[in-house]
N, CA, C and O of each residue as an XYZ file, in Angstrom:
496
protein
N     201.467    -48.495   -129.609
C     200.485    -48.583   -130.719
C     199.448    -49.618   -130.410
O     199.810    -50.726   -130.014
N     198.157    -49.322   -130.570
C     197.081    -50.216   -130.411
C     197.066    -51.298   -131.501
O     197.195    -51.037   -132.697
N     196.904    -52.481   -131.021
C     196.770    -53.656   -131.923
C     195.438    -53.571   -132.631
O     194.515    -52.974   -132.079
N     195.284    -54.102   -133.761
C     194.041    -54.106   -134.554
C     193.491    -55.566   -134.871
O     194.238    -56.433   -135.323
N     192.157    -55.788   -134.613
C     191.605    -57.082   -134.872
C     190.499    -56.773   -135.955
O     189.774    -55.781   -135.877
N     190.431    -57.670   -136.934
C     189.394    -57.664   -137.945
C     188.381    -58.781   -137.620
O     188.758    -59.926   -137.370
N     187.050    -58.404   -137.630
C     185.942    -59.203   -137.335
C     185.038    -59.297   -138.500
O     184.564    -58.285   -139.015
N     184.775    -60.562   -138.953
C     184.026    -60.776   -140.097
C     183.252    -62.028   -139.892
O     183.710    -63.011   -139.309
N     181.945    -61.938   -140.445
C     181.042    -63.106   -140.215
C     180.123    -63.309   -141.518
O     179.561    -62.370   -142.081
N     180.047    -64.521   -141.890
C     179.116    -64.746   -143.052
C     177.665    -64.552   -142.469
O     177.502    -64.416   -141.257
N     176.675    -64.542   -143.312
C     175.344    -64.135   -142.916
C     174.718    -65.005   -141.753
O     174.151    -64.476   -140.796
N     174.856    -66.354   -141.892
C     174.396    -67.266   -140.906
C     175.134    -67.207   -139.522
O     174.729    -67.787   -138.515
N     176.235    -66.455   -139.591
C     177.206    -66.520   -138.342
C     177.106    -64.977   -137.651
O     177.658    -64.711   -136.584
N     176.418    -64.133   -138.330
C     176.604    -62.689   -137.708
C     176.087    -62.513   -136.264
O     176.718    -61.819   -135.467
N     174.907    -63.159   -135.913
C     174.561    -63.272   -134.609
C     175.491    -63.888   -133.653
O     175.653    -63.412   -132.530
N     176.132    -64.978   -134.087
C     177.272    -65.592   -133.265
C     178.395    -64.649   -132.986
O     178.931    -64.628   -131.878
N     178.770    -63.852   -133.983
C     179.812    -62.964   -134.003
C     179.385    -61.835   -132.930
O     180.207    -61.487   -132.082
N     178.314    -61.363   -132.964
C     177.853    -60.234   -132.111
C     177.754    -60.836   -130.708
O     178.009    -60.070   -129.779
N     177.454    -61.967   -130.451
C     177.368    -62.657   -129.067
C     178.812    -62.794   -128.724
O     179.141    -62.455   -127.587
N     179.744    -63.252   -129.561
C     181.081    -63.422   -129.140
C     181.829    -62.065   -128.770
O     182.641    -61.980   -127.849
N     181.460    -61.030   -129.593
C     182.053    -59.708   -129.187
C     181.371    -59.196   -127.898
O     182.038    -58.514   -127.121
N     180.231    -59.452   -127.658
C     179.480    -59.056   -126.460
C     180.290    -59.709   -125.249
O     180.750    -59.072   -124.303
N     180.380    -60.989   -125.424
C     181.032    -61.715   -124.410
C     182.472    -61.383   -124.082
O     182.918    -61.586   -122.952
N     183.200    -60.877   -125.056
C     184.619    -60.496   -124.894
C     184.754    -58.951   -124.923
O     185.867    -58.492   -125.180
N     183.820    -58.190   -124.706
C     183.996    -56.733   -124.668
C     185.087    -56.165   -123.893
O     185.686    -55.160   -124.276
N     185.361    -56.777   -122.814
C     186.514    -56.277   -121.977
C     187.749    -56.448   -122.703
O     188.522    -55.500   -122.841
N     187.985    -57.578   -123.170
C     189.235    -57.842   -123.916
C     189.373    -57.123   -125.195
O     190.432    -56.617   -125.566
N     188.251    -57.094   -125.866
C     188.235    -56.328   -127.220
C     188.403    -54.714   -127.107
O     188.840    -54.000   -128.010
N     187.977    -54.280   -125.840
C     188.177    -52.919   -125.734
C     189.496    -52.310   -125.818
O     189.591    -51.097   -126.002
N     190.652    -53.146   -125.684
C     191.965    -52.715   -125.673
C     192.454    -52.746   -127.177
O     193.611    -52.398   -127.414
N     191.583    -53.166   -128.246
C     192.005    -53.353   -129.567
C     191.334    -52.240   -130.385
O     190.299    -51.706   -129.986
N     191.896    -51.920   -131.454
C     191.236    -51.295   -132.553
C     190.432    -52.297   -133.239
O     190.943    -53.392   -133.473
N     189.175    -52.039   -133.605
C     188.364    -53.142   -134.129
C     187.872    -52.571   -135.584
O     187.278    -51.495   -135.657
N     188.145    -53.325   -136.670
C     187.631    -53.067   -137.934
C     186.764    -54.392   -138.327
O     187.107    -55.539   -138.044
N     185.659    -54.052   -138.983
C     184.789    -55.166   -139.434
C     184.061    -54.806   -140.671
O     183.844    -53.638   -140.994
N     183.677    -55.878   -141.381
C     182.869    -55.667   -142.663
C     181.582    -55.032   -142.260
O     181.170    -55.112   -141.102
N     180.956    -54.415   -143.186
C     179.712    -53.723   -143.047
C     178.629    -54.098   -142.138
O     178.470    -53.491   -141.079
N     177.877    -55.067   -142.497
C     176.735    -55.593   -141.602
C     177.345    -56.186   -140.232
O     176.801    -55.920   -139.160
N     178.393    -56.926   -140.300
C     178.917    -57.521   -139.187
C     179.300    -56.418   -138.148
O     179.026    -56.545   -136.954
N     179.934    -55.350   -138.652
C     180.298    -54.179   -137.780
C     179.107    -53.571   -137.228
O     179.159    -53.180   -136.062
N     178.007    -53.429   -137.915
C     176.750    -52.886   -137.453
C     176.230    -53.704   -136.305
O     175.838    -53.181   -135.262
N     176.237    -54.938   -136.509
C     175.629    -55.907   -135.490
C     176.396    -55.930   -134.190
O     175.862    -56.029   -133.085
N     177.729    -55.827   -134.419
C     178.666    -55.685   -133.193
C     178.345    -54.365   -132.380
O     178.193    -54.381   -131.158
N     178.255    -53.243   -133.140
C     178.090    -51.990   -132.489
C     176.703    -52.067   -131.750
O     176.577    -51.531   -130.649
N     175.720    -52.697   -132.320
C     174.378    -52.734   -131.693
C     174.465    -53.420   -130.443
O     174.020    -52.946   -129.397
N     175.134    -54.730   -130.549
C     175.272    -55.614   -129.368
C     176.258    -55.037   -128.270
O     176.122    -55.344   -127.085
N     177.221    -54.219   -128.700
C     178.302    -53.757   -127.750
C     178.528    -52.265   -127.795
O     179.515    -51.757   -128.328
N     177.628    -51.642   -127.248
C     177.655    -50.102   -127.209
C     179.012    -49.563   -126.862
O     179.470    -48.560   -127.409
N     179.712    -50.321   -125.846
C     180.880    -49.783   -125.415
C     182.135    -49.923   -126.435
O     183.142    -49.234   -126.270
N     182.028    -50.769   -127.400
C     183.102    -50.959   -128.342
C     182.994    -49.957   -129.514
O     181.915    -49.658   -130.026
N     184.172    -49.469   -129.897
C     184.181    -48.588   -131.147
C     184.708    -49.529   -132.244
O     185.817    -50.062   -132.214
N     183.783    -49.676   -133.226
C     184.151    -50.455   -134.374
C     184.186    -49.528   -135.645
O     183.296    -48.708   -135.870
N     185.297    -49.720   -136.473
C     185.295    -48.965   -137.770
C     184.748    -50.002   -138.841
O     185.376    -50.978   -139.251
N     183.483    -49.625   -139.219
C     182.989    -50.417   -140.358
C     183.521    -50.195   -141.629
O     183.805    -49.049   -141.980
N     183.714    -51.311   -142.476
C     184.211    -51.187   -143.847
C     183.026    -51.479   -144.708
O     181.903    -51.542   -144.208
N     183.257    -51.677   -146.113
C     182.334    -52.154   -146.855
C     181.813    -53.528   -146.540
O     182.510    -54.244   -145.821
N     180.595    -54.006   -147.026
C     180.324    -55.380   -146.823
C     181.221    -56.218   -147.673
O     181.867    -55.753   -148.612
N     181.238    -57.540   -147.290
C     182.123    -58.434   -147.808
C     182.005    -58.454   -149.438
O     182.960    -58.150   -150.152
N     180.887    -58.797   -149.885
C     180.643    -58.940   -151.292
C     180.990    -57.537   -152.052
O     181.305    -57.553   -153.242
N     180.924    -56.449   -151.382
C     181.108    -55.202   -152.064
C     182.500    -54.640   -151.844
O     182.739    -53.455   -152.079
N     183.447    -55.507   -151.379
C     184.892    -55.194   -151.232
C     185.430    -55.058   -149.881
O     186.582    -54.655   -149.727
N     184.645    -55.379   -148.837
C     185.037    -55.319   -147.461
C     186.087    -56.335   -147.189
O     187.042    -56.016   -146.482
N     185.995    -57.522   -147.685
C     186.976    -58.647   -147.479
C     188.342    -58.063   -148.107
O     189.395    -58.161   -147.477
N     188.285    -57.488   -149.298
C     189.539    -56.937   -149.927
C     190.160    -55.833   -149.141
O     191.373    -55.750   -148.949
N     189.201    -54.921   -148.659
C     189.738    -53.878   -147.779
C     190.557    -54.392   -146.576
O     191.630    -53.879   -146.259
N     189.977    -55.467   -145.900
C     190.806    -56.054   -144.789
C     192.042    -56.783   -145.323
O     193.075    -56.785   -144.653
N     191.972    -57.381   -146.469
C     193.204    -58.009   -147.045
C     194.245    -57.053   -147.260
O     195.418    -57.297   -146.974
N     193.844    -55.939   -147.771
C     194.952    -54.863   -148.047
C     195.490    -54.302   -146.685
O     196.655    -53.910   -146.620
N     194.717    -54.260   -145.675
C     195.043    -53.890   -144.308
C     196.099    -54.874   -143.707
O     197.077    -54.493   -143.065
N     195.784    -56.248   -143.997
C     196.747    -57.177   -143.598
C     198.085    -57.126   -144.294
O     199.146    -57.318   -143.701
N     197.978    -56.841   -145.659
C     199.211    -56.753   -146.494
C     200.091    -55.514   -146.013
O     201.314    -55.542   -146.145
N     199.467    -54.492   -145.486
C     200.161    -53.344   -145.119
C     200.663    -53.301   -143.509
O     201.270    -52.385   -142.954
N     200.252    -54.481   -142.982
C     200.653    -54.599   -141.520
C     199.736    -53.966   -140.484
O     200.121    -53.838   -139.321
N     198.475    -53.548   -140.899
C     197.492    -52.800   -139.970
C     196.770    -53.840   -139.208
O     196.273    -53.481   -138.140
N     196.628    -55.080   -139.583
C     195.817    -56.023   -138.959
C     196.663    -56.983   -138.170
O     197.594    -57.537   -138.755
N     196.418    -57.257   -136.800
C     197.158    -58.038   -135.997
C     196.585    -59.406   -135.734
O     197.266    -60.340   -135.310
N     195.283    -59.480   -136.011
C     194.485    -60.804   -135.783
C     193.300    -60.721   -136.577
O     192.717    -59.646   -136.714
N     192.892    -61.805   -137.126
C     191.721    -61.999   -137.909
C     190.678    -62.928   -137.254
O     191.078    -64.058   -136.972
N     189.449    -62.626   -136.984
C     188.428    -63.617   -136.559
C     187.415    -63.453   -137.588
O     186.916    -62.346   -137.789
N     187.063    -64.533   -138.286
C     186.252    -64.743   -139.342
C     185.335    -65.916   -139.160
O     185.741    -67.063   -139.343
N     184.062    -65.635   -138.790
C     183.207    -66.728   -138.636
C     182.614    -67.222   -139.944
O     181.679    -66.617   -140.470
N     183.136    -68.290   -140.461
C     182.800    -68.733   -141.756
C     181.620    -69.730   -141.685
O     181.516    -70.496   -140.728
N     180.706    -69.717   -142.734
C     179.678    -70.584   -142.805
C     179.899    -71.600   -143.925
O     179.584    -71.362   -145.091
N     180.461    -72.751   -143.515
C     180.898    -73.761   -144.490
C     179.696    -74.408   -145.322
O     179.923    -75.033   -146.358
N     178.510    -74.240   -144.857
C     177.385    -74.869   -145.438
C     176.556    -74.122   -146.487
O     175.636    -74.598   -147.152
N     177.065    -72.790   -146.527
C     176.375    -71.962   -147.519
C     177.216    -71.520   -148.644
O     178.355    -71.131   -148.386
N     176.784    -71.531   -149.898
C     177.563    -71.001   -150.928
C     177.742    -69.596   -150.940
O     176.763    -68.882   -150.721
N     178.917    -69.070   -151.178
C     179.221    -67.713   -151.192
C     179.634    -67.308   -152.460
O     180.613    -67.825   -153.000
N     178.848    -66.264   -153.080
C     179.280    -65.677   -154.452
C     180.698    -65.088   -154.596
O     181.400    -65.119   -155.607
N     181.008    -64.511   -153.321
C     182.340    -63.909   -153.401
C     183.471    -64.826   -152.636
O     184.389    -64.345   -151.974
N     183.261    -66.135   -152.827
C     184.070    -67.126   -152.184
C     185.609    -66.928   -152.600
O     186.487    -67.139   -151.764
N     185.893    -66.554   -153.793
C     187.293    -66.254   -154.104
C     187.882    -65.122   -153.330
O     189.073    -65.199   -153.029
N     187.181    -64.075   -152.972
C     187.639    -63.085   -152.025
C     187.842    -63.598   -150.623
O     188.761    -63.154   -149.936
N     187.046    -64.484   -150.196
C     187.207    -65.112   -148.926
C     188.480    -65.900   -148.886
O     189.248    -65.809   -147.929
N     188.707    -66.664   -149.904
C     189.865    -67.473   -149.957
C     191.156    -66.545   -150.071
O     192.160    -66.856   -149.431
N     191.143    -65.581   -150.757
C     192.186    -64.668   -150.819
C     192.476    -64.077   -149.485
O     193.658    -63.974   -149.157
N     191.539    -63.676   -148.678
C     191.777    -63.033   -147.330
C     192.417    -64.114   -146.446
O     193.399    -63.825   -145.762
N     191.889    -65.358   -146.438
C     192.596    -66.476   -145.609
C     193.974    -66.617   -146.095
O     194.867    -66.825   -145.274
N     194.243    -66.524   -147.378
C     195.610    -66.763   -147.932
C     196.605    -65.580   -147.351
O     197.711    -65.816   -146.865
N     196.072    -64.383   -147.473
C     196.910    -63.272   -146.841
C     197.188    -63.391   -145.430
O     198.309    -63.149   -144.983
N     196.162    -63.774   -144.667
C     196.531    -64.021   -143.228
C     197.431    -65.056   -142.988
O     198.132    -65.011   -141.977
N     197.523    -66.117   -143.886
C     198.558    -67.109   -143.776
C     199.983    -66.603   -144.135
O     200.986    -66.754   -143.439
N     199.910    -66.015   -145.267
C     201.117    -65.433   -145.754
C     201.835    -64.425   -144.782
O     203.046    -64.485   -144.567
N     201.076    -63.579   -144.262
C     201.629    -62.580   -143.322
C     201.593    -62.953   -141.879
O     201.839    -62.148   -140.981
N     201.253    -64.296   -141.674
C     201.410    -65.052   -140.419
C     200.802    -64.132   -139.277
O     201.480    -63.703   -138.344
N     199.463    -63.878   -139.449
C     198.617    -63.395   -138.352
C     197.802    -64.389   -137.727
O     197.313    -65.266   -138.440
N     197.576    -64.377   -136.448
C     196.592    -65.319   -135.890
C     195.259    -65.247   -136.436
O     194.718    -64.143   -136.485
N     194.666    -66.255   -136.846
C     193.313    -66.274   -137.586
C     192.442    -67.366   -136.994
O     192.892    -68.490   -136.770
N     191.267    -67.038   -136.758
C     190.231    -67.916   -136.233
C     189.062    -67.928   -137.269
O     188.531    -66.898   -137.684
N     188.725    -69.146   -137.634
C     187.615    -69.341   -138.596
C     186.278    -69.969   -137.993
O     185.252    -70.190   -138.635
N     186.479    -70.207   -136.683
C     185.312    -70.617   -136.016
C     185.257    -69.994   -134.565
O     186.190    -69.303   -134.156
N     184.177    -70.248   -133.823
C     184.092    -69.756   -132.501
C     185.063    -70.357   -131.486
O     185.574    -69.651   -130.617
N     185.319    -71.671   -131.597
C     186.085    -72.335   -130.763
C     187.553    -71.745   -130.770
O     188.120    -71.465   -129.714
N     188.135    -71.570   -131.997
C     189.409    -71.074   -132.123
C     189.512    -69.657   -131.680
O     190.495    -69.243   -131.065
N     188.400    -68.849   -132.025
C     188.401    -67.535   -131.557
C     188.405    -67.357   -130.122
O     189.054    -66.416   -129.664
N     187.783    -68.114   -129.363
C     187.803    -68.189   -127.945
C     189.269    -68.382   -127.421
O     189.715    -67.708   -126.493
N     189.952    -69.300   -128.047
C     191.489    -69.498   -127.644
C     192.305    -68.207   -128.015
O     193.213    -67.807   -127.287
N     191.974    -67.628   -129.079
C     192.794    -66.377   -129.425
C     192.548    -65.267   -128.406
O     193.447    -64.520   -128.022
N     191.233    -65.196   -127.971
C     190.906    -64.114   -126.980
C     191.685    -64.364   -125.662
O     192.125    -63.445   -124.972
N     191.819    -65.675   -125.370
C     192.581    -65.940   -124.007
C     194.170    -65.637   -124.196
O     194.873    -65.104   -123.337
N     194.574    -66.043   -125.386
C     196.090    -66.054   -125.552
C     196.574    -64.719   -126.075
O     197.694    -64.315   -125.762
N     195.730    -63.986   -126.901
C     196.296    -62.829   -127.583
C     195.696    -61.517   -127.166
O     196.236    -60.468   -127.517
N     194.598    -61.523   -126.428
C     193.934    -60.262   -126.151
C     194.192    -59.649   -124.761
O     193.470    -58.765   -124.298
N     195.256    -60.162   -124.121
C     195.574    -59.532   -122.751
C     196.414    -58.491   -122.894
O     196.786    -57.857   -121.907
């Protein structure tokens, strides 16, 4: 069974996420990838070889869709590039998503430095 990674990025981090995915295309190609709306589109544009399942945008329920997938055991790793300097109207959804990743004990990166480590240790 193919493992699944969820990729999410706040607005100011979407380019960084697309660059990260581009840099790790070879490793990510072995994973099923789900991403929130705009983030998924940016990744697909940057990484034509990756197949990404786009969900709704975060504020429209994408974070909750990924949370449900975590709760049902469909997500094996979460990479979420958080922008801590910008207020998010759906901040409560973001916190719920992080809580679920913690409860279900899946590897979670909230910044690029940690995501790089996850790619090395979990994506082989």
